[in-house]
Kinemage of the C-alpha trace (Angstrom):
@kinemage 1
@onewidth
@group {chain A} dominant
@subgroup {mainchain}
@vectorlist {calphas} color= white
{ca met a 1} P -11.255 -8.109 39.620
{ca his a 2} L -13.305 -5.106 40.466
{ca asp a 3} L -15.733 -2.759 38.837
{ca asp a 4} L -16.493 -0.429 41.724
{ca gly a 5} L -18.250 2.361 39.846
{ca ser a 6} L -15.985 5.098 41.212
{ca ala a 7} L -15.996 6.730 37.749
{ca gly a 8} L -18.855 6.790 35.274
{ca ala a 9} L -18.937 5.562 31.708
{ca val a 10} L -16.665 7.330 29.245
{ca asp a 11} L -17.299 7.761 25.528
{ca val a 12} L -14.352 8.075 23.225
{ca leu a 13} L -13.965 8.291 19.422
{ca leu a 14} L -11.154 6.106 18.161
{ca pro a 15} L -9.687 6.371 14.624
{ca ala a 16} L -11.894 4.779 11.958
{ca pro a 17} L -10.401 1.704 10.289
{ca ala a 18} L -9.944 1.893 6.515
{ca ser a 19} L -11.444 -1.649 6.092
{ca pro a 20} L -14.069 -1.606 8.878
{ca gly a 21} L -16.163 -4.490 7.609
{ca phe a 22} L -13.320 -6.944 7.885
{ca leu a 23} L -12.313 -5.766 11.355
{ca arg a 24} L -15.910 -5.920 12.628
{ca asp a 25} L -16.496 -9.414 11.165
{ca phe a 26} L -13.147 -10.796 12.183
{ca leu a 27} L -13.571 -9.741 15.828
{ca ala a 28} L -17.144 -11.056 15.828
{ca ser a 29} L -15.826 -14.420 14.544
{ca gln a 30} L -13.654 -14.644 17.675
{ca ala a 31} L -16.441 -13.832 20.110
{ca val a 32} L -16.650 -16.135 23.112
{ca pro a 33} L -20.175 -17.107 24.259
{ca gly a 34} L -20.952 -15.628 27.671
{ca cys a 35} L -18.110 -13.145 27.401
{ca asp a 36} L -18.795 -11.252 24.163
{ca asp a 37} L -22.204 -9.767 23.264
{ca leu a 38} L -22.862 -8.843 19.612
{ca ala a 39} L -26.448 -7.612 19.985
{ca gly a 40} L -27.640 -4.471 18.187
{ca gly a 41} L -24.672 -4.055 15.849
{ca ala a 42} L -22.249 -3.418 18.710
{ca his a 43} L -19.491 -5.547 20.213
{ca arg a 44} L -19.628 -5.516 23.993
{ca arg a 45} L -17.331 -7.384 26.391
{ca pro a 46} L -15.426 -7.062 29.672
{ca val a 47} L -11.810 -5.970 29.339
{ca val a 48} L -9.613 -6.898 32.230
{ca val a 49} L -6.236 -5.207 32.925
{ca asp a 50} L -4.253 -6.005 36.054
{ca gly a 51} L -7.308 -7.440 37.780
{ca ala a 52} L -9.527 -4.435 37.109
{ca val a 53} L -12.496 -4.922 34.777
{ca arg a 54} L -14.516 -2.491 32.716
{ca thr a 55} L -17.159 -3.295 30.143
{ca val a 56} L -16.302 -1.982 26.701
{ca thr a 57} L -18.777 -1.372 23.884
{ca val a 58} L -17.575 -0.867 20.291
{ca asp a 59} L -20.499 0.719 18.435
{ca trp a 60} L -20.106 -0.287 14.834
{ca thr a 61} L -23.459 1.268 13.945
{ca gly a 62} L -22.059 4.668 14.883
{ca leu a 63} L -18.918 4.422 12.691
{ca thr a 64} L -18.301 7.470 10.515
{ca pro a 65} L -15.207 8.810 8.766
{ca ala a 66} L -14.649 10.864 11.895
{ca gly a 67} L -14.160 7.808 14.044
{ca leu a 68} L -15.384 4.664 15.741
{ca pro a 69} L -17.440 5.270 18.964
{ca val a 70} L -16.287 3.231 21.961
{ca arg a 71} L -17.845 3.366 25.433
{ca val a 72} L -15.860 2.305 28.481
{ca gly a 73} L -18.243 1.407 31.273
{ca pro a 74} L -18.031 2.550 34.899
{ca gly a 75} L -15.016 1.573 36.915
{ca ala a 76} L -12.066 2.891 38.884
{ca ala a 77} L -10.799 6.136 37.277
{ca glu a 78} L -7.207 5.018 37.148
{ca thr a 79} L -8.135 2.029 34.961
{ca leu a 80} L -9.407 4.079 32.027
{ca glu a 81} L -6.170 4.587 30.167
{ca pro a 82} L -4.894 1.012 30.562
{ca val a 83} L -8.226 -0.333 29.356
{ca leu a 84} L -8.271 2.074 26.372
{ca glu a 85} L -4.746 1.015 25.489
{ca arg a 86} L -5.863 -2.615 25.468
{ca val a 87} L -8.913 -1.764 23.335
{ca arg a 88} L -6.748 0.119 20.839
{ca arg a 89} L -4.532 -2.936 20.455
{ca trp a 90} L -7.567 -5.221 20.192
{ca leu a 91} L -8.871 -3.111 17.358
{ca gly a 92} L -5.440 -3.127 15.681
{ca glu a 93} L -5.143 0.649 15.838
{ca gly a 94} L -1.841 1.784 14.319
{ca thr a 95} L -1.222 -1.432 12.392
{ca glu a 96} L -2.297 -0.006 9.039
{ca cys a 97} L 0.769 -0.230 6.812
{ca pro a 98} L 1.006 1.602 3.460
{ca ala a 99} L 4.348 -0.099 2.755
{ca ala a 100} L 2.663 -3.500 3.107
{ca asp a 101} L -0.121 -2.474 0.774
{ca arg a 102} L 2.294 -1.258 -1.885
{ca ala a 103} L 4.363 -4.454 -1.710
{ca leu a 104} L 1.409 -6.827 -1.762
{ca ala a 105} L -0.474 -4.919 -4.427
{ca ala a 106} L 2.389 -5.687 -6.830
{ca asp a 107} L 1.726 -9.395 -6.540
{ca pro a 108} L -0.966 -10.725 -8.871
{ca val a 109} L -2.113 -13.225 -6.223
{ca leu a 110} L -3.026 -10.454 -3.812
{ca ala a 111} L -3.534 -7.297 -5.919
{ca ala a 112} L -7.361 -7.631 -5.975
{ca asp a 113} L -7.402 -8.344 -2.264
{ca val a 114} L -5.406 -5.203 -1.457
{ca arg a 115} L -7.941 -3.190 -3.399
{ca ala a 116} L -10.815 -4.933 -1.634
{ca trp a 117} L -9.342 -4.454 1.880
{ca pro a 118} L -7.117 -1.401 1.812
{ca leu a 119} L -4.876 -0.602 4.777
{ca ile a 120} L -6.179 -3.701 6.511
{ca arg a 121} L -5.399 -3.857 10.241
{ca leu a 122} L -3.903 -6.717 12.236
{ca pro a 123} L -6.571 -7.359 14.883
{ca gly a 124} L -5.072 -7.780 18.301
{ca ala a 125} L -6.153 -9.503 21.436
{ca pro a 126} L -8.597 -8.290 24.131
{ca asp a 127} L -6.617 -10.526 26.455
{ca gly a 128} L -3.482 -12.393 25.395
{ca phe a 129} L -4.167 -15.472 27.491
{ca glu a 130} L -7.740 -15.649 26.196
{ca thr a 131} L -6.602 -15.435 22.581
{ca ala a 132} L -3.935 -18.064 23.162
{ca val a 133} L -6.416 -20.442 24.728
{ca leu a 134} L -8.903 -19.949 21.924
{ca thr a 135} L -6.106 -20.746 19.452
{ca val a 136} L -5.285 -23.981 21.322
{ca leu a 137} L -8.957 -24.951 21.444
{ca gly a 138} L -9.114 -24.350 17.715
{ca gln a 139} L -6.450 -26.880 16.786
{ca gln a 140} L -7.770 -29.200 14.098
{ca val a 141} L -11.429 -28.170 14.600
{ca ser a 142} L -13.616 -25.434 13.205
{ca leu a 143} L -13.647 -21.994 14.797
{ca ala a 144} L -17.297 -22.569 15.694
{ca ala a 145} L -16.237 -25.586 17.748
{ca ala a 146} L -13.379 -23.642 19.335
{ca arg a 147} L -15.816 -20.913 20.420
{ca thr a 148} L -18.119 -23.513 21.885
{ca phe a 149} L -15.274 -24.981 23.920
{ca ala a 150} L -14.234 -21.470 25.078
{ca gly a 151} L -17.813 -20.731 26.100
{ca arg a 152} L -17.860 -23.821 28.268
{ca leu a 153} L -14.580 -22.727 29.839
{ca val a 154} L -16.060 -19.323 30.593
{ca arg a 155} L -19.253 -20.828 32.014
{ca his a 156} L -17.409 -23.126 34.422
{ca his a 157} L -14.375 -21.014 35.324
{ca gly a 158} L -14.974 -17.412 34.393
{ca thr a 159} L -15.792 -14.503 36.710
{ca pro a 160} L -19.177 -12.799 36.523
{ca val a 161} L -18.962 -9.017 36.144
{ca thr a 162} L -21.382 -6.132 36.240
{ca gly a 163} L -23.863 -6.147 33.410
{ca gly a 164} L -24.379 -9.894 33.108
{ca ala a 165} L -21.266 -10.894 31.187
{ca thr a 166} L -18.547 -13.213 32.385
{ca ala a 167} L -14.874 -12.418 32.145
{ca phe a 168} L -12.596 -15.053 30.683
{ca pro a 169} L -10.856 -17.082 33.373
{ca thr a 170} L -7.413 -15.964 34.370
{ca ala a 171} L -4.296 -18.017 33.828
{ca arg a 172} L -3.947 -18.390 37.581
{ca arg a 173} L -7.459 -19.862 37.810
{ca ile a 174} L -6.856 -22.381 35.071
{ca ala a 175} L -3.407 -23.279 36.313
{ca gly a 176} L -4.969 -24.176 39.657
{ca thr a 177} L -7.548 -26.479 38.060
{ca asp a 178} L -6.920 -30.140 37.522
{ca pro a 179} L -6.532 -30.881 33.789
{ca ala a 180} L -8.978 -33.811 34.150
{ca arg a 181} L -11.650 -31.392 35.303
{ca leu a 182} L -10.863 -29.018 32.423
{ca gln a 183} L -11.343 -31.958 30.059
{ca arg a 184} L -14.727 -32.789 31.578
{ca asp a 185} L -15.931 -29.154 31.761
{ca val a 186} L -14.917 -28.150 28.297
{ca gly a 187} L -15.398 -31.442 26.452
{ca val a 188} L -12.016 -31.491 24.719
{ca thr a 189} L -9.522 -34.316 24.506
{ca thr a 190} L -7.226 -35.123 27.396
{ca arg a 191} L -4.276 -33.867 25.362
{ca arg a 192} L -5.983 -30.545 24.548
{ca ala a 193} L -6.905 -29.986 28.200
{ca ala a 194} L -3.290 -30.679 29.178
{ca thr a 195} L -2.091 -28.080 26.656
{ca val a 196} L -4.473 -25.446 27.975
{ca his a 197} L -3.327 -26.213 31.515
{ca ala a 198} L 0.385 -26.107 30.561
{ca leu a 199} L -0.183 -22.775 28.857
{ca ala a 200} L -1.911 -21.377 31.938
{ca val a 201} L 0.922 -22.536 34.197
{ca ala a 202} L 3.477 -20.875 31.894
{ca val a 203} L 1.561 -17.582 31.972
{ca arg a 204} L 1.137 -17.758 35.735
{ca asp a 205} L 4.880 -18.372 36.063
{ca gly a 206} L 5.931 -15.433 33.925
{ca leu a 207} L 5.228 -16.018 30.212
{ca val a 208} L 3.998 -12.616 28.930
{ca leu a 209} L 1.194 -12.825 26.346
{ca asp a 210} L 0.859 -9.068 25.727
{ca ala a 211} L 2.383 -6.612 23.344
{ca pro a 212} L 4.524 -3.878 24.903
{ca pro a 213} L 2.717 -0.494 24.927
{ca gly a 214} L 3.174 1.381 21.652
{ca arg a 215} L 4.404 -1.697 19.785
{ca ala a 216} L 1.236 -2.322 17.723
{ca gly a 217} L 2.206 -2.842 14.126
{ca ala a 218} L 5.922 -2.471 14.780
{ca pro a 219} L 8.254 -5.336 13.716
{ca ala a 220} L 8.040 -7.873 16.500
{ca gly a 221} L 11.532 -9.197 15.835
{ca glu a 222} L 13.228 -10.671 18.853
{ca asp a 223} L 10.045 -10.542 20.959
{ca ala a 224} L 8.217 -12.721 18.490
{ca ala a 225} L 11.088 -15.193 18.205
{ca val a 226} L 11.373 -15.521 21.968
{ca leu a 227} L 7.631 -15.962 22.349
{ca arg a 228} L 7.458 -18.639 19.695
{ca glu a 229} L 10.399 -20.486 21.225
{ca arg a 230} L 8.749 -20.555 24.618
{ca leu a 231} L 5.371 -21.582 23.218
{ca leu a 232} L 6.890 -24.399 21.136
{ca ala a 233} L 8.436 -25.783 24.329
{ca leu a 234} L 4.969 -26.362 25.755
{ca pro a 235} L 3.263 -29.748 25.157
{ca gly a 236} L 0.727 -29.732 22.316
{ca ile a 237} L 1.817 -26.432 20.784
{ca gly a 238} L 3.299 -26.475 17.280
{ca pro a 239} L 4.106 -23.896 14.597
{ca trp a 240} L 0.497 -23.098 13.637
{ca thr a 241} L -0.519 -22.314 17.248
{ca ala a 242} L 2.715 -20.398 18.026
{ca gly a 243} L 2.480 -18.362 14.821
{ca ser a 244} L -1.184 -17.521 15.329
{ca ile a 245} L -0.526 -16.325 18.834
{ca ser a 246} L 2.463 -14.227 17.717
{ca leu a 247} L 0.345 -12.552 15.059
{ca arg a 248} L -2.630 -11.777 17.283
{ca val a 249} L -0.847 -11.040 20.600
{ca leu a 250} L 2.277 -9.264 19.414
{ca gly a 251} L 1.041 -7.912 16.096
{ca asp a 252} L 3.980 -9.636 14.335
{ca pro a 253} L 3.739 -8.337 10.747
{ca asp a 254} L 5.553 -11.268 9.112
{ca val a 255} L 3.677 -14.449 10.124
{ca phe a 256} L 2.505 -17.039 7.620
{ca leu a 257} L 0.729 -20.203 8.592
{ca pro a 258} L 1.340 -22.837 5.915
{ca gln a 259} L -0.430 -25.447 7.993
{ca asp a 260} L -3.703 -23.412 7.913
{ca leu a 261} L -6.243 -25.107 5.653
{ca val a 262} L -8.077 -21.880 4.929
{ca leu a 263} L -4.936 -20.211 3.647
{ca arg a 264} L -3.928 -23.203 1.572
{ca arg a 265} L -7.355 -23.410 -0.013
{ca ala a 266} L -7.349 -19.691 -0.745
{ca leu a 267} L -4.005 -20.064 -2.514
{ca gly a 268} L -4.948 -23.307 -4.233
{ca ala a 269} L -1.850 -24.856 -2.735
{ca ala a 270} L -1.515 -28.634 -2.629
{ca gly a 271} L 0.323 -28.638 0.667
{ca ala a 272} L 2.088 -26.618 3.354
{ca ala a 273} L 5.405 -26.482 1.498
{ca ala a 274} L 3.748 -25.060 -1.658
{ca ala a 275} L 1.853 -22.461 0.366
{ca ala a 276} L 5.001 -21.402 2.250
{ca ala a 277} L 6.901 -21.076 -1.024
{ca thr a 278} L 4.233 -18.775 -2.454
{ca ala a 279} L 4.165 -16.691 0.695
{ca ser a 280} L 7.913 -16.254 0.870
{ca ala a 281} L 7.690 -13.448 -1.689
{ca trp a 282} L 5.493 -11.419 0.694
{ca ser a 283} L 8.011 -11.144 3.535
{ca pro a 284} L 8.296 -8.992 5.613
{ca trp a 285} L 4.513 -8.392 5.350
{ca arg a 286} L 3.108 -11.889 5.375
{ca ser a 287} L 0.633 -11.179 8.225
{ca tyr a 288} L -1.105 -8.627 6.023
{ca ala a 289} L -1.367 -11.284 3.306
{ca val a 290} L -2.799 -13.761 5.815
{ca met a 291} L -5.512 -11.316 6.931
{ca arg a 292} L -6.504 -10.671 3.281
{ca leu a 293} L -6.600 -14.346 2.411
{ca trp a 294} L -8.761 -14.974 5.465
{ca ala a 295} L -10.992 -12.038 4.429
{ca arg a 296} L -11.220 -13.449 0.897
{ca ala a 297} L -12.239 -16.923 2.206
{ca ala a 298} L -14.443 -16.083 5.153
{ca phe a 299} L -15.600 -12.475 4.889
{ca pro a 300} L -15.974 -11.649 1.211
{ca asp a 301} L -18.970 -9.362 1.877
{ca ser a 302} L -16.732 -7.114 4.030
{ca ala a 303} L -14.733 -5.936 0.924
{ca ala a 304} L -14.760 -2.248 0.039
{ca pro a 305} L -16.912 -1.294 -2.976
{ca pro a 306} L -14.862 -1.306 -6.182
{ca ala a 307} L -13.635 2.106 -7.239
{ca gly a 308} L -14.862 2.060 -10.794
{ca gly a 309} L -15.116 -1.081 -12.851
{ca asp a 310} L -15.319 -4.626 -11.646
{ca arg a 311} L -12.854 -6.155 -9.193
{ca ala a 312} L -11.762 -9.684 -9.557
{ca ala a 313} L -14.060 -11.832 -7.449
{ca pro a 314} L -12.659 -13.180 -4.175
{ca gly a 315} L -12.073 -16.878 -3.836
{ca gly a 316} L -14.715 -19.344 -2.746
{ca pro a 317} L -16.169 -19.372 0.753
{ca gly a 318} L -14.032 -20.667 3.551
{ca pro a 319} L -14.936 -23.456 5.937
{ca ala a 320} L -17.734 -23.120 8.458
{ca gly a 321} L -16.675 -20.765 11.261
{ca gly a 322} L -14.304 -18.674 9.119
{ca pro a 323} L -10.554 -18.313 9.684
{ca gly a 324} L -8.651 -20.038 12.436
{ca gly a 325} L -9.502 -23.331 14.032
{ca ser a 326} L -8.195 -25.151 10.981
{ca gly a 327} L -4.543 -25.857 11.481
{ca ala a 328} L -2.404 -28.561 12.958
{ca pro a 329} L -1.057 -27.682 16.433
């Protein structure tokens, strides 16, 4: 990694999201202690692409209809475009889908949620390996616990960068660490540490946890199927984990997670089979339903103001920590 200051900071204005409150709150809910800084109404973190690191600041306080201000900190000039591409995918730029809104608005279960969160984006990953590890650490625990585990991983194995933050450890670093040490450093079970290690080895050996350029919001199709198959072959990874990673890393538009407790509670479903049956009508846009159900449960205050008249109230609050961290492996 390097941040050699050969080019100064660059300010850009990215397209404004139609449902900015949800995007801001969702990304904040995934913040890793020591890596992400949420002070002052901004979201600041190192973004690493091909070993080069630049600190990125998303200034939510400066959001206007004209755009969302983003500052890319000093670094090698040739890293600017790759880092911006990663930031655009992290922010879900281009994943707004009018067709999904039209389809889901016709369903009485989701109609109010579509009005509350119009043209919702599918938030991506600042780093595919990081997002996958956070998902594994969130198996059967709250998202708050998963973030605590991830913060310990960063503290013990991350790489300090300019500005005081610490970049998330690379797959190569974790693959080269004994799983027993990971278990001690992070405080997770032996099995969970083994899964994190196996995932790191797979990525080191060629598993790609990154969406192809220009693919944000496009049907993931074969890419998603291949990724899920490879993930499911790893010890300790089941459908919830594989589906969550496919949604966040590839932007797969048709993921539903029937094992997710937050989603089942939002639907009032008695079990995974009932939730899956309800969600089958939303294909091929189930990921957009997932995001709205998470928004309803965990981020109700992020809803857009009603356009005349009262909107049906969102469902009750989700579990502590918000979406994620609530499914079986």
